[in-house]
N, C-alpha and C positions, 0 to 999 in steps of 0.2 A: 447465692441465687443462681439457679441452673438454667440453661436454654431449653431444656427439654429435648424432646425428640423432633427433629426437623426431617422433612421429606418433601418429595416433589408432588405437587396435586396434579389433577388430571389436565388442567389448563396449561400448567407448565409443561408437560410432556407433549401435549398437542402442539403448542407454540415451537417447541423445539423440533419436532418432526416436521410441521410445515416449513419452517425456516430451512431445513436441511434438504427438503425436497425443491423448494424454490431455488435455492443456490445450485443445486445439481442441475436443475432444468435450464437455469440461466447459463451455466457453464457449458451446457450442451449446445445450446442455442448459439452462443458466442463462437464456439470452436468449431462450427460446421465448415466443411471444407467445399471448394468449388469443385464442380465435376472434373475428373481427370487431373487434379492437382495432387502431387505427391510430396509429402513434407520432407524437409531436409534440415541441417543445422541452422541455417539462417532463419527458417521459421521458428525453430524453438529457442534460440538463444537471442535472436534480434527482432522476433515478432514480424518477420518478412520485411523489416524496415519501414513498417506502417504505422507505428505508434505515434500520436500526437505528442506534442512537448508536454502537456499538461498530465498525460498518463504516465509518462516516463517520471515527472517530478513527483506525482503522487505515490507512485511505486517507491521512490527513494525514501520519502518521508514515512510510508508505512513500514519500510524495512528497518528504519531507524528507531520505530517504537516497538518495544518488546513488552511482554508481560510483566517482566521485572521493572520496568520504567513506569508501567501504569500502576502497579501495586506500590511502587516506591513513592511515586508522585502523590497518590491518594494518602499515603501514611504521613508524608511531609505536609500535605495540606491540613491533615488532621491536627498535627502537631504544631505548625507555624501559623497556618491560617491561609487567607486568600493571597498573601505576599507571594506564595510560591508559584501562583499563576503568572505573575509578572515575568518570572524567570523563564517560563516556557513561551510566552508571547515573544519575549525579546529573543530566544533562541530561533524562533521561526522567522522573524524578521532578519536576523543576522544571517541565516542559512539563505534567504533570498537575496540579500545584498552581496554576500560572498560569492553565489552562484552566478549573479549577473556581472559582477565585476571580474570574476576569474575567467568566464567564458570568453574565448577569442572572438573578435569581429567576424572571423570567416566562418563561424560555427554554422550559420544557416546554409552556406554553400557546401558543407560536407556531404550532405545527402544528394546534391546534384553531380558532385565529382565522383561519386561512387566509393568514397572513403568509408572505412568502417574499423572498428576496434579488432576484428578477428581476420584472420588470413583464409583465403579461399583454398 
């Protein structure tokens, strides 16, 4: 039994192009600069120290997920069943507990005291 010839339909191409244009437009809108502001390394590496905690956390989670994990978890889900989802839910919960428990109590004051992980 063969799969036959597969290809992209017109609607598929339209969706991909519209999505790419939307993402590009959103990136241009988000990255607009204030008049007279010249970017430096703090802007690039530390986002001008203006990112909220949830954006940093989402970035860490997103960086932890790769194509290999998505494909691998899909394969495990097919082979094992829904039980593999409990592993992922526990991993997320464990990451939250470890993050909350390992952050020192003085972490909120770092922003106020001018501390950063880079040297000026």
